DSSP file (Angstrom, degrees, kcal/mol; ACC not computed):
  #  RESIDUE AA STRUCTURE BP1 BP2  ACC     N-H-->O    O-->H-N    N-H-->O    O-->H-N    TCO  KAPPA ALPHA  PHI   PSI    X-CA   Y-CA   Z-CA
    1    1 A M              0   0    0      0, 0.0     0, 0.0     0, 0.0     0, 0.0   0.000 360.0 360.0 360.0 131.3  -33.3   21.9   36.4
    2    2 A Q        -     0   0    0      1,-0.1     0, 0.0     2,-0.0     0, 0.0  -0.432 360.0-137.9 -71.3 137.1  -30.3   22.8   34.2
    3    3 A P  S    S+     0   0    0      0, 0.0    -1,-0.1     0, 0.0     0, 0.0   0.788 101.3  25.0 -69.8 -22.2  -30.7   25.9   32.0
    4    4 A Y    >   +     0   0    0      1,-0.1     3,-1.8     2,-0.0    -2,-0.0  -0.550  69.4 167.2-132.8  72.8  -29.0   24.0   29.0
    5    5 A P  T 3  S+     0   0    0      0, 0.0     4,-0.3     0, 0.0    -1,-0.1   0.755  77.9  50.0 -62.0 -24.4  -29.4   20.3   29.5
    6    6 A R  T 3> S+     0   0    0      1,-0.2     4,-2.3     2,-0.1     5,-0.2   0.486  80.7  97.1 -91.8  -2.8  -28.3   19.4   26.0
    7    7 A L  H <> S+     0   0    0     -3,-1.8     4,-2.5     1,-0.2     5,-0.2   0.870  81.7  51.9 -57.9 -43.1  -25.1   21.5   26.0
    8    8 A P  H  > S+     0   0    0      0, 0.0     4,-2.1     0, 0.0    -1,-0.2   0.902 110.7  49.4 -65.0 -37.9  -22.8   18.5   26.9
    9    9 A L  H  > S+     0   0    0     -4,-0.3     4,-2.2     2,-0.2    -2,-0.2   0.902 111.8  47.3 -63.4 -40.0  -24.3   16.4   24.0
   10   10 A I  H  X S+     0   0    0     -4,-2.3     4,-2.8     2,-0.2     5,-0.2   0.938 112.0  50.2 -66.4 -44.1  -23.8   19.2   21.5
   11   11 A A  H  X S+     0   0    0     -4,-2.5     4,-2.0     1,-0.2    -1,-0.2   0.888 110.8  49.6 -61.8 -38.1  -20.3   19.8   22.7
   12   12 A A  H  X S+     0   0    0     -4,-2.1     4,-1.9    -5,-0.2    -1,-0.2   0.904 111.1  50.3 -65.9 -39.6  -19.5   16.0   22.4
   13   13 A A  H  X S+     0   0    0     -4,-2.2     4,-1.7     1,-0.2    -2,-0.2   0.924 110.4  49.2 -65.1 -41.7  -20.9   15.9   18.9
   14   14 A L  H  X S+     0   0    0     -4,-2.8     4,-0.9     1,-0.2    -1,-0.2   0.892 109.1  52.5 -64.3 -38.1  -18.9   18.9   17.8
   15   15 A A  H  X S+     0   0    0     -4,-2.0     4,-0.6    -5,-0.2     3,-0.4   0.884 107.9  51.6 -68.0 -32.9  -15.7   17.3   19.2
   16   16 A L  H  < S+     0   0    0     -4,-1.9     3,-0.3     1,-0.2    -1,-0.2   0.838 113.4  43.5 -68.5 -33.1  -16.3   14.2   17.3
   17   17 A T  H  < S+     0   0    0     -4,-1.7    -1,-0.2     1,-0.2    -2,-0.2   0.543  98.3  73.9 -88.7  -5.0  -16.7   16.0   14.1
   18   18 A A  H  < S+     0   0    0     -4,-0.9    -1,-0.2    -3,-0.4     3,-0.2   0.784 103.7  36.6 -75.4 -27.5  -13.8   18.3   14.6
   19   19 A L     X  +     0   0    0     -4,-0.6     4,-2.4    -3,-0.3     5,-0.3  -0.293  67.8 138.2-120.0  44.9  -11.1   15.7   13.9
   20   20 A P  H  > S+     0   0    0      0, 0.0     4,-2.1     0, 0.0    -1,-0.1   0.873  73.1  55.7 -62.9 -32.4  -12.6   13.4   11.1
   21   21 A G  H  4 S+     0   0    0      1,-0.2     4,-0.2     2,-0.2    -2,-0.1   0.939 113.3  40.4 -64.4 -45.4   -9.3   13.2    9.2
   22   22 A A  H >4 S+     0   0    0      1,-0.2     3,-0.6     2,-0.2    -1,-0.2   0.902 118.5  45.3 -66.2 -43.0   -7.4   11.9   12.3
   23   23 A A  H 3< S+     0   0    0     -4,-2.4    -2,-0.2     1,-0.2    -1,-0.2   0.806 127.7  27.5 -76.2 -24.6  -10.1    9.6   13.5
   24   24 A F  T 3< S+     0   0    0     -4,-2.1    -1,-0.2    -5,-0.3    -2,-0.2  -0.056  82.3 151.5-127.7  32.2  -10.8    8.1   10.0
   25   25 A A    <   -     0   0    0     -3,-0.6    91,-0.3    -4,-0.2    90,-0.1  -0.285  35.5-139.4 -62.7 147.2   -7.6    8.4    8.2
   26   26 A K        -     0   0    0     89,-0.1    25,-0.1    88,-0.1    -1,-0.1  -0.833  31.2 -93.1-107.6 149.9   -6.8    5.9    5.5
   27   27 A P        -     0   0    0      0, 0.0     2,-0.4     0, 0.0    85,-0.1  -0.352  41.8-159.9 -60.2 138.2   -3.4    4.4    5.0
   28   28 A Q        -     0   0    0     -2,-0.0    23,-1.5    92,-0.0     2,-0.4  -0.972  24.0-113.0-122.0 138.4   -1.3    6.4    2.5
   29   29 A L  E     +A   50   0A   0     -2,-0.4    21,-0.3    21,-0.2     3,-0.1  -0.550  40.5 168.0 -66.9 120.2    1.8    5.0    0.7
   30   30 A L  E     +     0   0A   0     19,-3.4     2,-0.3    -2,-0.4    20,-0.2   0.701  61.8  10.0-107.8 -25.3    4.8    7.0    2.1
   31   31 A A  E     -A   49   0A   0     18,-1.8    18,-3.4     2,-0.0     2,-0.4  -0.992  56.6-177.3-156.8 145.0    7.7    4.9    0.7
   32   32 A A  E     -A   48   0A   0     -2,-0.3    16,-0.2    16,-0.2     4,-0.1  -0.994  23.7-127.0-143.3 146.3    8.4    2.1   -1.7
   33   33 A N  E    S+A   47   0A   0     14,-2.6    14,-2.2    -2,-0.4     2,-0.2  -0.909 107.7  34.0-138.2 108.0   11.5    0.2   -2.6
   34   34 A P  S    S-     0   0    0      0, 0.0    -1,-0.3     0, 0.0     3,-0.1   0.501 107.9-136.3 -67.8 154.9   11.8    0.3   -5.6
   35   35 A A    >   -     0   0    0     -2,-0.2     3,-2.0     1,-0.2    -2,-0.1  -0.318  33.5 -74.9 -76.7 159.4   10.3    3.7   -5.7
   36   36 A A  T 3  S+     0   0    0      1,-0.3    90,-0.2    90,-0.1    -1,-0.2  -0.356 119.2   5.8 -58.5 133.4    7.7    4.7   -8.4
   37   37 A N  T 3  S+     0   0    0     88,-3.6    -1,-0.3     1,-0.2    89,-0.2   0.571  99.2 141.5  63.8  14.5    9.3    5.2  -11.8
   38   38 A A    <   -     0   0    0     -3,-2.0    89,-3.3    87,-0.4     2,-0.6  -0.484  46.2-144.6 -80.5 151.8   12.7    4.0  -10.5
   39   39 A S  E     +d  127   0B   0     87,-0.2     2,-0.3    -2,-0.2    89,-0.2  -0.977  33.1 169.1-117.1 119.5   15.1    1.8  -12.5
   40   40 A V  E     -d  128   0B   0     87,-2.5    89,-2.9    -2,-0.6     2,-0.0  -0.798  37.8 -94.4-129.0 164.1   16.9   -0.6  -10.2
   41   41 A A  S    S-     0   0    0     -2,-0.3    60,-0.1    87,-0.2    -1,-0.1  -0.292  74.6 -60.0 -67.4 163.0   19.2   -3.7  -10.3
   42   42 A K        -     0   0    0     58,-0.1    -1,-0.2    86,-0.1     2,-0.1  -0.289  64.9-154.2 -58.7 102.3   17.4   -7.0  -10.1
   43   43 A P        -     0   0    0      0, 0.0    58,-2.0     0, 0.0     3,-0.1  -0.454  23.9-172.4 -81.2 151.8   15.6   -7.0   -6.7
   44   44 A T  S    S+     0   0    0     56,-0.2    53,-3.0     1,-0.2     2,-0.3   0.388  78.4  38.2-112.2  -5.1   14.7  -10.0   -4.7
   45   45 A R  E     - B   0  96A   0     51,-0.2     2,-0.4    53,-0.0    51,-0.2  -0.998  63.7-164.6-146.1 138.8   12.6   -8.1   -2.2
   46   46 A L  E     - B   0  95A   0     49,-2.8    49,-3.7    -2,-0.3     2,-0.4  -0.963  10.9-160.2-124.2 144.4   10.2   -5.1   -2.5
   47   47 A T  E     -AB  33  94A   0    -14,-2.2   -14,-2.6    -2,-0.4     2,-0.4  -0.979   8.6-166.8-131.9 144.0    8.9   -3.0    0.4
   48   48 A L  E     -AB  32  93A   0     45,-2.4    45,-2.2    -2,-0.4     2,-0.4  -0.997   8.1-161.7-127.2 126.7    6.0   -0.7    0.9
   49   49 A G  E     -AB  31  92A   0    -18,-3.4   -19,-3.4    -2,-0.4   -18,-1.8  -0.935  10.0-166.4-112.7 128.7    5.7    1.7    3.8
   50   50 A F  E     -A   29   0A   0     41,-3.5   -21,-0.2    -2,-0.4     4,-0.1  -0.630  32.2-112.8-114.7 167.9    2.5    3.3    4.9
   51   51 A S  S    S+     0   0    0    -23,-1.5     2,-0.3    -2,-0.2   -22,-0.1   0.576  95.2  15.5 -75.9 -11.9    1.2    6.1    7.2
   52   52 A E  S    S-     0   0    0     39,-0.2    -2,-0.2   -24,-0.1     2,-0.1  -0.935  97.2 -65.5-152.7 170.8   -0.5    3.8    9.7
   53   53 A A        -     0   0    0     -2,-0.3    62,-0.4     1,-0.1    38,-0.3  -0.369  50.6-147.7 -65.6 143.3   -0.7    0.3   10.9
   54   54 A L        -     0   0    0     36,-2.8     2,-1.1    60,-0.1    60,-0.2  -0.717  19.5-124.1-111.2 156.4   -2.2   -2.2    8.4
   55   55 A Q    >   -     0   0    0     58,-3.0     3,-2.2    -2,-0.3    58,-0.3  -0.858  32.5-166.6 -92.2  93.9   -4.3   -5.3    8.8
   56   56 A A  G >  S+     0   0    0     -2,-1.1     3,-1.5     1,-0.3    -1,-0.2   0.802  80.4  62.5 -57.5 -31.8   -1.8   -7.5    6.9
   57   57 A D  G 3  S+     0   0    0      1,-0.3    -1,-0.3    -3,-0.1    55,-0.0   0.627 103.8  50.6 -74.8  -8.4   -4.2  -10.3    6.4
   58   58 A H  G <  S+     0   0    0     -3,-2.2     2,-0.3    55,-0.2    -1,-0.3   0.028  94.0 102.2-108.8  22.9   -6.4   -8.0    4.4
   59   59 A S    <   -     0   0    0     -3,-1.5     2,-0.3    53,-0.1    53,-0.2  -0.781  48.2-173.4-107.2 148.4   -3.6   -6.9    2.1
   60   60 A S  E     -E  111   0B   0     51,-2.7    51,-2.2    -2,-0.3     2,-0.4  -0.998   9.3-161.0-145.4 153.0   -2.9   -8.0   -1.4
   61   61 A I  E     -E  110   0B   0     -2,-0.3     2,-0.5    49,-0.2    49,-0.2  -0.991   1.7-170.5-129.8 132.6   -0.1   -7.4   -4.0
   62   62 A T  E     -E  109   0B   0     47,-2.8    47,-2.9    -2,-0.4     2,-0.5  -0.983   7.0-170.4-123.9 124.4   -0.3   -8.0   -7.6
   63   63 A L  E     -EF 108  79B   0     16,-0.5    16,-3.3    -2,-0.5     2,-0.4  -0.958   6.8-178.9-117.8 124.6    3.0   -7.8   -9.6
   64   64 A T  E     -EF 107  78B   0     43,-2.5    43,-2.7    -2,-0.5     2,-0.6  -0.985  26.0-138.7-131.2 129.1    2.9   -7.8  -13.4
   65   65 A M  E     +EF 106  77B   0     12,-2.5    12,-2.8    -2,-0.4    41,-0.3  -0.768  25.2 177.3 -79.8 117.5    5.8   -7.6  -15.9
   66   66 A T  E     +     0   0B   0     39,-2.3     2,-0.3    -2,-0.6    40,-0.2   0.558  60.0  17.4-105.2 -11.7    4.5   -5.2  -18.6
   67   67 A G  E     -E  105   0B   0     38,-1.0    38,-2.5    10,-0.1    -1,-0.3  -0.969  54.4-164.4-162.5 146.5    7.5   -5.1  -20.9
   68   68 A M  B >   -H   71   0C   0      3,-0.7     3,-2.1    -2,-0.3     6,-0.2  -0.998  38.2-101.9-136.0 138.5   10.7   -7.0  -21.7
   69   69 A P  T 3  S+     0   0    0      0, 0.0    34,-0.0     0, 0.0     3,-0.0  -0.338 106.8  17.5 -62.2 134.9   13.6   -5.7  -23.7
   70   70 A G  T 3  S+     0   0    0      1,-0.0     2,-0.5     4,-0.0     3,-0.1   0.377 106.2  90.9  84.9  -0.6   13.6   -7.0  -27.3
   71   71 A M  B X   +H   68   0C   0     -3,-2.1     3,-1.6     1,-0.1    -3,-0.7  -0.754  47.5 175.8-125.4  87.1   10.0   -8.0  -27.2
   72   72 A A  T 3  S+     0   0    0     -2,-0.5    -1,-0.1     1,-0.3    -2,-0.0   0.819  83.0  44.9 -60.4 -32.2    7.9   -5.1  -28.4
   73   73 A D  T 3  S+     0   0    0     -3,-0.1    -1,-0.3     2,-0.0    -6,-0.1  -0.056  76.8 150.2-104.7  31.9    4.7   -7.1  -28.2
   74   74 A H    <   -     0   0    0     -3,-1.6     3,-0.1    -6,-0.2    -3,-0.0  -0.505  41.2-137.1 -65.3 122.8    5.3   -8.7  -24.8
   75   75 A P        -     0   0    0      0, 0.0   -10,-0.1     0, 0.0    -8,-0.1  -0.508  34.1 -84.3 -82.1 153.5    1.9   -9.3  -23.2
   76   76 A P        -     0   0    0      0, 0.0   -10,-0.2     0, 0.0    30,-0.0  -0.258  48.0-161.4 -54.8 135.3    1.5   -8.5  -19.5
   77   77 A M  E     -F   65   0B   0    -12,-2.8   -12,-2.5    -3,-0.1   -10,-0.1  -0.933  13.1-132.4-129.0 113.3    2.7  -11.4  -17.4
   78   78 A P  E     -F   64   0B   0      0, 0.0     2,-0.5     0, 0.0   -14,-0.3  -0.367  18.5-134.5 -61.9 134.9    1.7  -11.8  -13.8
   79   79 A I  E     -F   63   0B   0    -16,-3.3   -16,-0.5    -2,-0.0     2,-0.2  -0.798  32.2-178.0 -90.2 130.7    4.6  -12.6  -11.4
   80   80 A K        +     0   0    0     -2,-0.5   -18,-0.0     1,-0.1   -16,-0.0  -0.773  47.4  54.9-122.9 170.2    3.7  -15.5   -9.0
   81   81 A G  S    S+     0   0    0      1,-0.3     2,-0.1    -2,-0.2    -1,-0.1   0.419  70.7 128.8  89.8   1.6    5.3  -17.3   -6.2
   82   82 A F        -     0   0    0     -3,-0.1     2,-0.4    15,-0.1    -1,-0.3  -0.459  49.1-135.2 -85.7 162.6    6.2  -14.4   -4.0
   83   83 A T  E     -C   96   0A   0     13,-2.4    13,-2.6    -2,-0.1     2,-0.4  -0.907  10.4-154.8-114.5 145.4    5.4  -14.1   -0.3
   84   84 A T  E     +C   95   0A   0     -2,-0.4     2,-0.3    11,-0.2    11,-0.2  -0.978  18.8 169.5-121.1 133.9    4.0  -11.0    1.4
   85   85 A A  E     -C   94   0A   0      9,-1.7     9,-3.0    -2,-0.4     2,-0.2  -0.946  38.1 -95.3-139.0 156.5    4.4  -10.3    5.1
   86   86 A A  E     -C   93   0A   0     -2,-0.3     7,-0.3     7,-0.2     5,-0.0  -0.503  43.8-112.4 -69.3 140.3    3.8   -7.4    7.5
   87   87 A A    >   -     0   0    0      5,-2.5     3,-1.8    -2,-0.2     5,-0.2  -0.263  33.2-102.3 -64.7 160.5    6.8   -5.2    8.1
   88   88 A A  T 3  S+     0   0    0      1,-0.3    -1,-0.1     2,-0.1    -2,-0.1   0.852 123.7  48.3 -58.4 -34.8    8.2   -5.2   11.7
   89   89 A D  T 3  S-     0   0    0      1,-0.1    -1,-0.3   -36,-0.0    -2,-0.0   0.539 108.9-124.0 -85.7  -2.4    6.5   -1.9   12.6
   90   90 A G  S <  S+     0   0    0     -3,-1.8   -36,-2.8     2,-0.1    -2,-0.1   0.459  90.6  97.0  74.3   1.5    3.1   -3.1   11.2
   91   91 A K  S    S+     0   0    0    -38,-0.3   -41,-3.5   -40,-0.1     2,-0.3   0.168  81.8  35.9-107.6  20.3    3.0   -0.1    8.9
   92   92 A G  E     -B   49   0A   0    -43,-0.2    -5,-2.5    -5,-0.2     2,-0.4  -0.947  68.4-117.0-158.5 179.2    4.3   -1.8    5.8
   93   93 A L  E     -BC  48  86A   0    -45,-2.2   -45,-2.4    -2,-0.3     2,-0.5  -0.959  13.7-154.9-126.9 138.9    4.5   -4.8    3.6
   94   94 A V  E     -BC  47  85A   0     -9,-3.0    -9,-1.7    -2,-0.4     2,-0.6  -0.966   9.4-163.6-113.2 117.3    7.6   -6.9    2.7
   95   95 A I  E     -BC  46  84A   0    -49,-3.7   -49,-2.8    -2,-0.5     2,-0.6  -0.905   5.3-163.6-103.9 121.2    7.3   -8.8   -0.7
   96   96 A T  E     -BC  45  83A   0    -13,-2.6   -13,-2.4    -2,-0.6   -51,-0.2  -0.929   7.2-150.4-109.9 123.2    9.9  -11.5   -1.0
   97   97 A L        -     0   0    0    -53,-3.0   -15,-0.1    -2,-0.6   -16,-0.1  -0.627  16.8-132.2 -90.6 143.9   10.5  -12.9   -4.4
   98   98 A P  S    S+     0   0    0      0, 0.0     2,-0.3     0, 0.0    -1,-0.1   0.778  91.8   3.5 -66.7 -23.1   11.6  -16.5   -5.1
   99   99 A R  S    S-     0   0    0    -56,-0.1     0, 0.0   -55,-0.0     0, 0.0  -0.957  98.1 -74.9-153.4 161.7   14.3  -15.2   -7.5
  100  100 A A        -     0   0    0     -2,-0.3   -56,-0.2     1,-0.1   -58,-0.1  -0.290  55.6-104.8 -57.9 141.6   15.5  -11.8   -8.7
  101  101 A L        -     0   0    0    -58,-2.0    -1,-0.1   -60,-0.1     3,-0.1  -0.515  37.0-122.7 -67.5 135.4   13.2  -10.1  -11.2
  102  102 A P        -     0   0    0      0, 0.0    26,-0.2     0, 0.0    -1,-0.1  -0.338  43.3 -71.6 -74.9 161.5   14.5  -10.2  -14.7
  103  103 A T  S    S+     0   0    0     26,-0.1     2,-0.3    24,-0.1    26,-0.2  -0.237  89.4  81.3 -47.3 132.1   15.1   -7.1  -16.8
  104  104 A G  E    S- G   0 128B   0     24,-2.1    24,-3.3   -36,-0.2     2,-0.3  -0.944  77.2 -61.5 155.6-173.5   11.9   -5.4  -17.8
  105  105 A S  E     -EG  67 127B   0    -38,-2.5   -39,-2.3    -2,-0.3   -38,-1.0  -0.791  46.6-169.3-104.9 146.5    9.1   -3.0  -16.8
  106  106 A Y  E     -EG  65 126B   0     20,-2.9    20,-1.9    -2,-0.3     2,-0.4  -0.977  18.8-153.8-138.1 152.3    6.7   -3.8  -14.0
  107  107 A D  E     -EG  64 125B   0    -43,-2.7   -43,-2.5    -2,-0.4     2,-0.5  -0.980  12.2-160.9-117.8 136.0    3.5   -2.6  -12.4
  108  108 A L  E     -EG  63 124B   0     16,-3.1    16,-2.0    -2,-0.4     2,-0.5  -0.981   6.1-169.1-119.5 120.5    2.9   -3.2   -8.7
  109  109 A Q  E     -EG  62 123B   0    -47,-2.9   -47,-2.8    -2,-0.5     2,-0.3  -0.939   8.7-173.5-108.7 124.1   -0.7   -3.0   -7.6
  110  110 A W  E     -EG  61 122B   0     12,-2.6    12,-2.2    -2,-0.5     2,-0.4  -0.925  15.8-173.1-122.6 151.9   -1.5   -2.9   -3.8
  111  111 A T  E     +EG  60 121B   0    -51,-2.2   -51,-2.7    -2,-0.3     2,-0.3  -0.991  18.4 170.0-133.8 124.4   -4.6   -3.1   -1.7
  112  112 A V  E     - G   0 120B   0      8,-2.9     8,-2.7    -2,-0.4     2,-0.4  -0.872  22.0-144.8-132.1 168.9   -4.3   -2.6    2.0
  113  113 A M  E     - G   0 119B   0     -2,-0.3   -58,-3.0   -58,-0.3   -55,-0.2  -0.999  12.6-167.1-137.2 127.7   -6.7   -2.0    4.9
  114  114 A G    >   -     0   0    0      4,-0.6     3,-1.5    -2,-0.4   -60,-0.1  -0.163  51.9 -69.7 -98.6-159.3   -6.1    0.1    8.0
  115  115 A N  T 3  S+     0   0    0    -62,-0.4   -89,-0.1     1,-0.3   -61,-0.1   0.590 125.6  68.5 -72.3  -9.1   -8.0    0.3   11.3
  116  116 A D  T 3  S-     0   0    0    -91,-0.3    -1,-0.3     2,-0.2   -90,-0.1   0.569 103.2-128.3 -88.3  -2.6  -11.0    1.9    9.6
  117  117 A H    <   +     0   0    0     -3,-1.5    -2,-0.1     1,-0.2    -4,-0.0   0.724  67.2 128.8  70.7  24.0  -11.7   -1.5    7.7
  118  118 A Q        -     0   0    0     -4,-0.0    -4,-0.6     2,-0.0    -1,-0.2  -0.957  59.3-126.4-108.9 120.4  -11.9    0.4    4.4
  119  119 A P  E     - G   0 113B   0      0, 0.0     2,-0.4     0, 0.0    -6,-0.2  -0.370  23.1-167.0 -64.3 139.3   -9.7   -1.0    1.6
  120  120 A V  E     - G   0 112B   0     -8,-2.7    -8,-2.9    -2,-0.1     2,-0.3  -0.989   7.3-168.5-129.5 138.7   -7.3    1.5   -0.2
  121  121 A S  E     + G   0 111B   0     -2,-0.4     2,-0.3   -10,-0.2   -10,-0.2  -0.881  11.2 165.8-128.8 156.6   -5.6    0.6   -3.5
  122  122 A G  E     - G   0 110B   0    -12,-2.2   -12,-2.6    -2,-0.3     2,-0.3  -0.978  16.5-151.2-160.7 163.6   -2.8    2.1   -5.6
  123  123 A T  E     + G   0 109B   0     -2,-0.3     2,-0.3   -14,-0.2   -14,-0.2  -0.990  14.9 170.8-139.5 148.5   -0.6    1.2   -8.5
  124  124 A Y  E     - G   0 108B   0    -16,-2.0   -16,-3.1    -2,-0.3     2,-0.3  -0.986  20.0-133.6-151.7 161.2    3.0    2.3   -9.5
  125  125 A S  E     + G   0 107B   0     -2,-0.3   -88,-3.6   -18,-0.2   -87,-0.4  -0.773  21.4 168.6-113.6 158.4    5.5    1.3  -12.0
  126  126 A F  E     - G   0 106B   0    -20,-1.9   -20,-2.9    -2,-0.3     2,-0.4  -0.967  23.1-128.8-158.3 163.9    9.2    0.6  -12.0
  127  127 A K  E     -dG  39 105B   0    -89,-3.3   -87,-2.5    -2,-0.3     2,-0.5  -0.926   6.8-147.5-122.9 146.4   12.0   -0.9  -14.2
  128  128 A V  E      dG  40 104B   0    -24,-3.3   -24,-2.1    -2,-0.4   -87,-0.2  -0.954 360.0 360.0-109.4 128.0   14.6   -3.5  -13.6
  129  129 A R              0   0    0    -89,-2.9   -88,-0.2    -2,-0.5   -26,-0.1   0.409 360.0 360.0 -96.4 360.0   17.9   -3.1  -15.5
């Protein structure tokens, strides 16, 4: 009979709880083009880069024009017709627009899912000059 028969089980349980951040990390936005609060020339493509591989089929993008020069009361206008694809490394999204974005202010809202199957969302703004 072993003097401590449960010791291997206890050690395994402690090992599993010692690295919860690494084992259950959520994707974090590391890079965006255009960047948050940037003012850019009329883009035809937007990119988002994350800290880990994404499940691209569970990702979504909402792009909204929130302001237009010369129109103080411009209501938010959803931008439609773009395509979203996984980046070559699997850790990002590439948003391809059918035409260059017109001058104005924009909000980009993203929702992605990593290997933990938990959705993560965020929003940032940028301007087109």
